Biopython code that builds the backbone (N, CA, C, O; Angstrom):
import numpy as np
from Bio.PDB.StructureBuilder import StructureBuilder

atoms = [
    (1, "MET", "N", (-22.919, -15.972, -13.306)),
    (1, "MET", "CA", (-22.129, -15.111, -12.439)),
    (1, "MET", "C", (-22.504, -13.657, -12.741)),
    (1, "MET", "O", (-22.606, -13.257, -13.901)),
    (2, "ASP", "N", (-22.701, -12.891, -11.696)),
    (2, "ASP", "CA", (-23.045, -11.474, -11.810)),
    (2, "ASP", "C", (-21.871, -10.694, -12.420)),
    (2, "ASP", "O", (-20.713, -11.064, -12.224)),
    (3, "TRP", "N", (-22.165, -9.628, -13.150)),
    (3, "TRP", "CA", (-21.111, -8.842, -13.808)),
    (3, "TRP", "C", (-20.130, -8.260, -12.801)),
    (3, "TRP", "O", (-18.943, -8.117, -13.092)),
    (4, "ARG", "N", (-20.641, -7.919, -11.589)),
    (4, "ARG", "CA", (-19.740, -7.375, -10.567)),
    (4, "ARG", "C", (-18.768, -8.444, -10.077)),
    (4, "ARG", "O", (-17.603, -8.159, -9.801)),
    (5, "ASP", "N", (-19.259, -9.671, -9.973)),
    (5, "ASP", "CA", (-18.372, -10.777, -9.580)),
    (5, "ASP", "C", (-17.282, -10.982, -10.624)),
    (5, "ASP", "O", (-16.135, -11.274, -10.286)),
    (6, "MET", "N", (-17.645, -10.827, -11.893)),
    (6, "MET", "CA", (-16.651, -10.983, -12.953)),
    (6, "MET", "C", (-15.602, -9.873, -12.885)),
    (6, "MET", "O", (-14.415, -10.125, -13.095)),
    (7, "ILE", "N", (-16.037, -8.648, -12.593)),
    (7, "ILE", "CA", (-15.070, -7.547, -12.452)),
    (7, "ILE", "C", (-14.159, -7.795, -11.259)),
    (7, "ILE", "O", (-12.952, -7.567, -11.341)),
    (8, "ARG", "N", (-14.730, -8.262, -10.150)),
    (8, "ARG", "CA", (-13.892, -8.581, -8.986)),
    (8, "ARG", "C", (-12.883, -9.677, -9.338)),
    (8, "ARG", "O", (-11.739, -9.644, -8.884)),
    (9, "ARG", "N", (-13.308, -10.638, -10.140)),
    (9, "ARG", "CA", (-12.390, -11.712, -10.572)),
    (9, "ARG", "C", (-11.263, -11.134, -11.423)),
    (9, "ARG", "O", (-10.105, -11.521, -11.267)),
    (10, "VAL", "N", (-11.600, -10.204, -12.327)),
    (10, "VAL", "CA", (-10.566, -9.551, -13.137)),
    (10, "VAL", "C", (-9.575, -8.825, -12.222)),
    (10, "VAL", "O", (-8.366, -8.887, -12.447)),
    (11, "LEU", "N", (-10.077, -8.140, -11.196)),
    (11, "LEU", "CA", (-9.191, -7.445, -10.257)),
    (11, "LEU", "C", (-8.262, -8.428, -9.552)),
    (11, "LEU", "O", (-7.079, -8.144, -9.364)),
    (12, "GLU", "N", (-8.797, -9.580, -9.162)),
    (12, "GLU", "CA", (-7.964, -10.589, -8.514)),
    (12, "GLU", "C", (-6.879, -11.094, -9.468)),
    (12, "GLU", "O", (-5.721, -11.248, -9.079)),
    (13, "LEU", "N", (-7.264, -11.346, -10.715)),
    (13, "LEU", "CA", (-6.285, -11.797, -11.703)),
    (13, "LEU", "C", (-5.237, -10.726, -11.969)),
    (13, "LEU", "O", (-4.049, -11.028, -12.086)),
    (14, "ASP", "N", (-5.678, -9.473, -12.065)),
    (14, "ASP", "CA", (-4.739, -8.374, -12.282)),
    (14, "ASP", "C", (-3.751, -8.256, -11.131)),
    (14, "ASP", "O", (-2.571, -7.977, -11.339)),
    (15, "GLN", "N", (-4.243, -8.470, -9.914)),
    (15, "GLN", "CA", (-3.361, -8.396, -8.749)),
    (15, "GLN", "C", (-2.284, -9.485, -8.839)),
    (15, "GLN", "O", (-1.113, -9.235, -8.552)),
    (16, "SER", "N", (-2.688, -10.681, -9.236)),
    (16, "SER", "CA", (-1.720, -11.775, -9.418)),
    (16, "SER", "C", (-0.739, -11.450, -10.540)),
    (16, "SER", "O", (0.455, -11.730, -10.435)),
    (17, "GLU", "N", (-1.255, -10.859, -11.608)),
    (17, "GLU", "CA", (-0.405, -10.477, -12.742)),
    (17, "GLU", "C", (0.641, -9.452, -12.312)),
    (17, "GLU", "O", (1.802, -9.541, -12.710)),
    (18, "LEU", "N", (0.226, -8.481, -11.501)),
    (18, "LEU", "CA", (1.179, -7.474, -11.020)),
    (18, "LEU", "C", (2.310, -8.128, -10.225)),
    (18, "LEU", "O", (3.472, -7.749, -10.365)),
    (19, "ALA", "N", (1.968, -9.099, -9.403)),
    (19, "ALA", "CA", (2.995, -9.781, -8.611)),
    (19, "ALA", "C", (3.995, -10.493, -9.531)),
    (19, "ALA", "O", (5.200, -10.467, -9.282)),
    (20, "LEU", "N", (3.491, -11.124, -10.587)),
    (20, "LEU", "CA", (4.386, -11.795, -11.540)),
    (20, "LEU", "C", (5.270, -10.798, -12.280)),
    (20, "LEU", "O", (6.464, -11.035, -12.463)),
    (21, "TRP", "N", (4.681, -9.682, -12.705)),
    (21, "TRP", "CA", (5.474, -8.667, -13.409)),
    (21, "TRP", "C", (6.557, -8.092, -12.499)),
    (21, "TRP", "O", (7.656, -7.783, -12.959)),
    (22, "ALA", "N", (6.249, -7.949, -11.205)),
    (22, "ALA", "CA", (7.260, -7.443, -10.265)),
    (22, "ALA", "C", (8.441, -8.409, -10.193)),
    (22, "ALA", "O", (9.595, -7.983, -10.143)),
    (23, "GLU", "N", (8.149, -9.716, -10.188)),
    (23, "GLU", "CA", (9.220, -10.710, -10.181)),
    (23, "GLU", "C", (10.023, -10.657, -11.479)),
    (23, "GLU", "O", (11.250, -10.757, -11.467)),
    (24, "ILE", "N", (9.321, -10.499, -12.586)),
    (24, "ILE", "CA", (10.000, -10.411, -13.879)),
    (24, "ILE", "C", (10.908, -9.185, -13.917)),
    (24, "ILE", "O", (12.053, -9.265, -14.361)),
    (25, "ALA", "N", (10.390, -8.055, -13.449)),
    (25, "ALA", "CA", (11.183, -6.822, -13.442)),
    (25, "ALA", "C", (12.430, -6.985, -12.582)),
    (25, "ALA", "O", (13.508, -6.511, -12.940)),
    (26, "ALA", "N", (12.274, -7.656, -11.450)),
    (26, "ALA", "CA", (13.417, -7.845, -10.550)),
    (26, "ALA", "C", (14.530, -8.654, -11.220)),
    (26, "ALA", "O", (15.708, -8.456, -10.921)),
    (27, "GLY", "N", (14.160, -9.557, -12.118)),
    (27, "GLY", "CA", (15.166, -10.380, -12.771)),
    (27, "GLY", "C", (15.526, -9.939, -14.181)),
    (27, "GLY", "O", (16.273, -10.624, -14.881)),
    (28, "ALA", "N", (14.996, -8.801, -14.596)),
    (28, "ALA", "CA", (15.254, -8.321, -15.960)),
    (28, "ALA", "C", (16.742, -8.016, -16.138)),
    (28, "ALA", "O", (17.396, -7.531, -15.215)),
    (29, "PRO", "N", (17.268, -8.302, -17.323)),
    (29, "PRO", "CA", (18.702, -8.149, -17.541)),
    (29, "PRO", "C", (19.188, -6.709, -17.730)),
    (29, "PRO", "O", (20.395, -6.467, -17.735)),
    (30, "SER", "N", (18.266, -5.748, -17.884)),
    (30, "SER", "CA", (18.723, -4.367, -18.069)),
    (30, "SER", "C", (17.746, -3.388, -17.426)),
    (30, "SER", "O", (16.568, -3.686, -17.232)),
    (31, "GLU", "N", (18.271, -2.219, -17.105)),
    (31, "GLU", "CA", (17.424, -1.176, -16.522)),
    (31, "GLU", "C", (16.354, -0.736, -17.517)),
    (31, "GLU", "O", (15.221, -0.454, -17.127)),
    (32, "LYS", "N", (16.707, -0.676, -18.795)),
    (32, "LYS", "CA", (15.748, -0.274, -19.827)),
    (32, "LYS", "C", (14.530, -1.208, -19.823)),
    (32, "LYS", "O", (13.393, -0.745, -19.914)),
    (33, "LEU", "N", (14.762, -2.489, -19.718)),
    (33, "LEU", "CA", (13.664, -3.448, -19.676)),
    (33, "LEU", "C", (12.861, -3.294, -18.390)),
    (33, "LEU", "O", (11.635, -3.391, -18.418)),
    (34, "ARG", "N", (13.529, -3.056, -17.271)),
    (34, "ARG", "CA", (12.817, -2.843, -16.001)),
    (34, "ARG", "C", (11.909, -1.615, -16.093)),
    (34, "ARG", "O", (10.786, -1.639, -15.590)),
    (35, "VAL", "N", (12.381, -0.558, -16.726)),
    (35, "VAL", "CA", (11.570, 0.662, -16.886)),
    (35, "VAL", "C", (10.326, 0.360, -17.718)),
    (35, "VAL", "O", (9.232, 0.821, -17.393)),
    (36, "ILE", "N", (10.491, -0.406, -18.781)),
    (36, "ILE", "CA", (9.349, -0.765, -19.630)),
    (36, "ILE", "C", (8.333, -1.581, -18.838)),
    (36, "ILE", "O", (7.130, -1.329, -18.915)),
    (37, "ILE", "N", (8.819, -2.555, -18.078)),
    (37, "ILE", "CA", (7.915, -3.397, -17.290)),
    (37, "ILE", "C", (7.208, -2.574, -16.223)),
    (37, "ILE", "O", (6.014, -2.766, -15.993)),
    (38, "ARG", "N", (7.915, -1.665, -15.571)),
    (38, "ARG", "CA", (7.268, -0.809, -14.562)),
    (38, "ARG", "C", (6.183, 0.058, -15.191)),
    (38, "ARG", "O", (5.141, 0.285, -14.575)),
    (39, "ALA", "N", (6.412, 0.541, -16.398)),
    (39, "ALA", "CA", (5.394, 1.330, -17.099)),
    (39, "ALA", "C", (4.164, 0.473, -17.387)),
    (39, "ALA", "O", (3.031, 0.937, -17.258)),
    (40, "MET", "N", (4.394, -0.773, -17.774)),
    (40, "MET", "CA", (3.275, -1.686, -17.999)),
    (40, "MET", "C", (2.495, -1.905, -16.700)),
    (40, "MET", "O", (1.266, -1.961, -16.704)),
    (41, "MET", "N", (3.220, -2.025, -15.603)),
    (41, "MET", "CA", (2.579, -2.220, -14.302)),
    (41, "MET", "C", (1.761, -0.990, -13.919)),
    (41, "MET", "O", (0.668, -1.119, -13.367)),
    (42, "ASP", "N", (2.275, 0.184, -14.204)),
    (42, "ASP", "CA", (1.533, 1.416, -13.907)),
    (42, "ASP", "C", (0.217, 1.458, -14.686)),
    (42, "ASP", "O", (-0.821, 1.846, -14.150)),
    (43, "ARG", "N", (0.275, 1.052, -15.959)),
    (43, "ARG", "CA", (-0.962, 1.021, -16.766)),
    (43, "ARG", "C", (-1.948, 0.003, -16.209)),
    (43, "ARG", "O", (-3.157, 0.236, -16.213)),
    (44, "GLU", "N", (-1.433, -1.124, -15.730)),
    (44, "GLU", "CA", (-2.295, -2.150, -15.136)),
    (44, "GLU", "C", (-2.972, -1.605, -13.878)),
    (44, "GLU", "O", (-4.158, -1.846, -13.656)),
    (45, "ARG", "N", (-2.223, -0.876, -13.061)),
    (45, "ARG", "CA", (-2.809, -0.271, -11.855)),
    (45, "ARG", "C", (-3.888, 0.745, -12.229)),
    (45, "ARG", "O", (-4.925, 0.823, -11.569)),
    (46, "ASP", "N", (-3.645, 1.522, -13.286)),
    (46, "ASP", "CA", (-4.658, 2.473, -13.752)),
    (46, "ASP", "C", (-5.935, 1.747, -14.153)),
    (46, "ASP", "O", (-7.039, 2.178, -13.820)),
    (47, "GLU", "N", (-5.771, 0.644, -14.871)),
    (47, "GLU", "CA", (-6.933, -0.154, -15.273)),
    (47, "GLU", "C", (-7.677, -0.675, -14.042)),
    (47, "GLU", "O", (-8.907, -0.676, -14.006)),
    (48, "MET", "N", (-6.927, -1.112, -13.048)),
    (48, "MET", "CA", (-7.548, -1.627, -11.833)),
    (48, "MET", "C", (-8.317, -0.532, -11.105)),
    (48, "MET", "O", (-9.404, -0.780, -10.583)),
    (49, "ARG", "N", (-7.764, 0.672, -11.067)),
    (49, "ARG", "CA", (-8.481, 1.790, -10.435)),
    (49, "ARG", "C", (-9.776, 2.097, -11.188)),
    (49, "ARG", "O", (-10.789, 2.431, -10.574)),
    (50, "THR", "N", (-9.742, 1.986, -12.504)),
    (50, "THR", "CA", (-10.950, 2.212, -13.304)),
    (50, "THR", "C", (-12.001, 1.159, -12.976)),
    (50, "THR", "O", (-13.177, 1.482, -12.811)),
    (51, "LEU", "N", (-11.582, -0.086, -12.883)),
    (51, "LEU", "CA", (-12.525, -1.147, -12.534)),
    (51, "LEU", "C", (-13.098, -0.937, -11.139)),
    (51, "LEU", "O", (-14.285, -1.170, -10.908)),
    (52, "GLN", "N", (-12.257, -0.498, -10.212)),
    (52, "GLN", "CA", (-12.748, -0.197, -8.863)),
    (52, "GLN", "C", (-13.775, 0.932, -8.908)),
    (52, "GLN", "O", (-14.783, 0.885, -8.204)),
    (53, "ALA", "N", (-13.519, 1.941, -9.733)),
    (53, "ALA", "CA", (-14.460, 3.061, -9.857)),
    (53, "ALA", "C", (-15.799, 2.581, -10.413)),
    (53, "ALA", "O", (-16.856, 3.047, -9.987)),
    (54, "ILE", "N", (-15.750, 1.655, -11.360)),
    (54, "ILE", "CA", (-16.988, 1.104, -11.907)),
    (54, "ILE", "C", (-17.781, 0.421, -10.797)),
    (54, "ILE", "O", (-18.985, 0.638, -10.660)),
    (55, "LEU", "N", (-17.102, -0.401, -10.008)),
    (55, "LEU", "CA", (-17.794, -1.065, -8.904)),
    (55, "LEU", "C", (-18.308, -0.055, -7.894)),
    (55, "LEU", "O", (-19.428, -0.178, -7.398)),
    (56, "SER", "N", (-17.498, 0.934, -7.593)),
    (56, "SER", "CA", (-17.883, 1.955, -6.624)),
    (56, "SER", "C", (-19.102, 2.729, -7.086)),
    (56, "SER", "O", (-19.979, 3.049, -6.284)),
    (57, "SER", "N", (-19.162, 3.033, -8.373)),
    (57, "SER", "CA", (-20.286, 3.809, -8.894)),
    (57, "SER", "C", (-21.592, 3.027, -8.834)),
    (57, "SER", "O", (-22.671, 3.601, -8.984)),
    (58, "HIS", "N", (-21.497, 1.731, -8.618)),
    (58, "HIS", "CA", (-22.693, 0.899, -8.491)),
    (58, "HIS", "C", (-22.846, 0.387, -7.059)),
    (58, "HIS", "O", (-23.528, -0.607, -6.810)),
    (59, "GLY", "N", (-22.196, 1.084, -6.122)),
    (59, "GLY", "CA", (-22.352, 0.764, -4.701)),
    (59, "GLY", "C", (-21.779, -0.582, -4.307)),
    (59, "GLY", "O", (-22.255, -1.204, -3.357)),
    (60, "ASP", "N", (-20.762, -1.040, -5.024)),
    (60, "ASP", "CA", (-20.270, -2.385, -4.757)),
    (60, "ASP", "C", (-18.767, -2.433, -4.524)),
    (60, "ASP", "O", (-18.156, -3.487, -4.702)),
    (61, "TRP", "N", (-18.159, -1.328, -4.134)),
    (61, "TRP", "CA", (-16.737, -1.372, -3.800)),
    (61, "TRP", "C", (-16.588, -1.113, -2.324)),
    (61, "TRP", "O", (-17.280, -0.263, -1.763)),
    (62, "TYR", "N", (-15.697, -1.835, -1.693)),
    (62, "TYR", "CA", (-15.484, -1.718, -0.259)),
    (62, "TYR", "C", (-14.096, -1.130, -0.027)),
    (62, "TYR", "O", (-13.096, -1.836, -0.159)),
    (63, "PRO", "N", (-14.024, 0.160, 0.320)),
    (63, "PRO", "CA", (-12.715, 0.777, 0.528)),
    (63, "PRO", "C", (-11.995, 0.232, 1.754)),
    (63, "PRO", "O", (-10.783, 0.400, 1.887)),
    (64, "ASP", "N", (-12.735, -0.420, 2.653)),
    (64, "ASP", "CA", (-12.119, -1.032, 3.823)),
    (64, "ASP", "C", (-11.102, -2.076, 3.354)),
    (64, "ASP", "O", (-11.438, -2.932, 2.536)),
    (65, "PRO", "N", (-9.861, -2.018, 3.861)),
    (65, "PRO", "CA", (-8.835, -2.974, 3.407)),
    (65, "PRO", "C", (-9.268, -4.426, 3.542)),
    (65, "PRO", "O", (-8.790, -5.290, 2.807)),
    (66, "GLY", "N", (-10.171, -4.699, 4.480)),
    (66, "GLY", "CA", (-10.636, -6.072, 4.642)),
    (66, "GLY", "C", (-11.589, -6.498, 3.548)),
    (66, "GLY", "O", (-11.692, -7.686, 3.242)),
    (67, "GLY", "N", (-12.292, -5.535, 2.950)),
    (67, "GLY", "CA", (-13.258, -5.842, 1.901)),
    (67, "GLY", "C", (-14.399, -6.695, 2.415)),
    (67, "GLY", "O", (-14.484, -6.976, 3.611)),
    (68, "PRO", "N", (-15.271, -7.104, 1.521)),
    (68, "PRO", "CA", (-16.359, -7.988, 1.920)),
    (68, "PRO", "C", (-15.809, -9.394, 2.181)),
    (68, "PRO", "O", (-14.684, -9.697, 1.785)),
    (69, "PRO", "N", (-16.581, -10.241, 2.834)),
    (69, "PRO", "CA", (-16.109, -11.599, 3.107)),
    (69, "PRO", "C", (-15.697, -12.313, 1.818)),
    (69, "PRO", "O", (-16.411, -12.273, 0.816)),
    (70, "GLY", "N", (-14.544, -12.959, 1.865)),
    (70, "GLY", "CA", (-14.084, -13.751, 0.742)),
    (70, "GLY", "C", (-13.430, -12.970, -0.380)),
    (70, "GLY", "O", (-13.115, -13.545, -1.423)),
    (71, "TYR", "N", (-13.217, -11.678, -0.196)),
    (71, "TYR", "CA", (-12.604, -10.887, -1.261)),
    (71, "TYR", "C", (-11.617, -9.909, -0.668)),
    (71, "TYR", "O", (-11.950, -9.160, 0.250)),
    (72, "THR", "N", (-10.413, -9.914, -1.185)),
    (72, "THR", "CA", (-9.393, -8.972, -0.745)),
    (72, "THR", "C", (-9.208, -7.938, -1.843)),
    (72, "THR", "O", (-8.798, -8.290, -2.949)),
    (73, "PRO", "N", (-9.500, -6.666, -1.568)),
    (73, "PRO", "CA", (-9.364, -5.650, -2.607)),
    (73, "PRO", "C", (-7.919, -5.440, -3.054)),
    (73, "PRO", "O", (-6.969, -5.777, -2.348)),
    (74, "TYR", "N", (-7.794, -4.886, -4.220)),
    (74, "TYR", "CA", (-6.504, -4.539, -4.794)),
    (74, "TYR", "C", (-5.770, -3.561, -3.884)),
    (74, "TYR", "O", (-6.375, -2.639, -3.335)),
    (75, "ASN", "N", (-4.490, -3.762, -3.730)),
    (75, "ASN", "CA", (-3.649, -2.907, -2.917)),
    (75, "ASN", "C", (-3.251, -1.682, -3.721)),
    (75, "ASN", "O", (-2.554, -1.798, -4.729)),
    (76, "GLU", "N", (-3.691, -0.506, -3.282)),
    (76, "GLU", "CA", (-3.413, 0.739, -4.000)),
    (76, "GLU", "C", (-1.921, 1.000, -4.196)),
    (76, "GLU", "O", (-1.518, 1.530, -5.232)),
    (77, "LYS", "N", (-1.102, 0.637, -3.220)),
    (77, "LYS", "CA", (0.313, 0.956, -3.302)),
    (77, "LYS", "C", (1.017, 0.137, -4.376)),
    (77, "LYS", "O", (1.891, 0.654, -5.071)),
    (78, "GLY", "N", (0.657, -1.104, -4.517)),
    (78, "GLY", "CA", (1.322, -1.959, -5.507)),
    (78, "GLY", "C", (2.740, -2.273, -5.070)),
    (78, "GLY", "O", (3.184, -1.819, -4.016)),
    (79, "PRO", "N", (3.453, -3.047, -5.875)),
    (79, "PRO", "CA", (4.838, -3.400, -5.533)),
    (79, "PRO", "C", (5.745, -2.177, -5.560)),
    (79, "PRO", "O", (5.498, -1.213, -6.285)),
    (80, "GLU", "N", (6.777, -2.238, -4.771)),
    (80, "GLU", "CA", (7.760, -1.151, -4.750)),
    (80, "GLU", "C", (8.458, -1.057, -6.097)),
    (80, "GLU", "O", (8.709, -2.061, -6.765)),
    (81, "LYS", "N", (8.762, 0.166, -6.472)),
    (81, "LYS", "CA", (9.484, 0.388, -7.731)),
    (81, "LYS", "C", (10.963, 0.478, -7.481)),
    (81, "LYS", "O", (11.738, 0.662, -8.420)),
]
sb = StructureBuilder()
sb.init_structure("model")
sb.init_model(0)
sb.init_chain("A")
sb.init_seg("    ")
for serial, (resi, resn, name, xyz) in enumerate(atoms, 1):
    if name == "N":
        sb.init_residue(resn, " ", resi, " ")
    sb.init_atom(name, np.array(xyz, "f"), 0.0, 1.0, " ", f" {name:<3s}", serial, name[0])
structure = sb.get_structure()
């Protein structure tokens, strides 16, 4: 597997992870815990932007929301806070 494919796979996994963290935050028993989880999500989004920049710097990122066939890019907005 090409290194770019592996980075795209990491982005896909990160996107799934963000969705799970959003569910966890929604059910967290305290606001303090929700704030901590949201901070973790923000760091994850930062990491995803860095990975996108790596792909972009090698001519392999598609800013079009549709992305290349078979790949849906990470959503910049992320879950609502």
